[in-house]
Steps between C-alpha positions, in 0.01 A plus 500: 500500500792732568615477137153606383518810720843578355365472145203723574731760653728493196205524264366803684843665490530432126153641432568805717830554318319491166229734622766737634695492170185587304409779744851642461461471122170690513649775718802533270325482164317832497434500128426140394434618146876551459524121504291460185690354206807436718590136433455273797692194590548238235222257582426196288130524574453869434794639302320823398394616846623845594588624852161669529332161458736355761416788735126432467549124539712535813241727660216270401670191646580687821136610533381142444747367759405763756127454451534125531251444219557182307296501184460126493142540388625633167422236237835529324687452825283204594571337164874545542493362853291203391735421212814497715580151616575505872785268590427227753693657786450511870329825613818632662705437184234659288490804730878535482486476119240777474669719762827471309323617181328783684826621652664492156218707342492754784879532480489558123226762534688678779818513287299622202353781712848605619635498142205704372550758776871526416429530127255783570760682707746459210240640256436812709873547566513422869776265605449289807 
């Protein structure tokens, strides 16, 4: 049971770190429109996304995380979840697997928020 408490604590810290990074990004980026047409990170899934799109996505994800709303009732999400084959794992192993994925995603989004903030500061000529 102690390891579960440790994981929950780490998850909360990771989510708070992400929320803090996005809040800092919002406070720093005073003119989000300056991010339009500035190429974002090279992403295999969305190679044409600009930093303005990243800015909106990071804020949207943070709002969803903070509100705690899981849109599992959405039909497209339900179809995806139903189509994913769940491995035959013990509940603890399955939890660790999903926590590991969640930590990885939150870490990537936090880094993306920091990079966007730094890029904005470069654009407006403020060095950090």
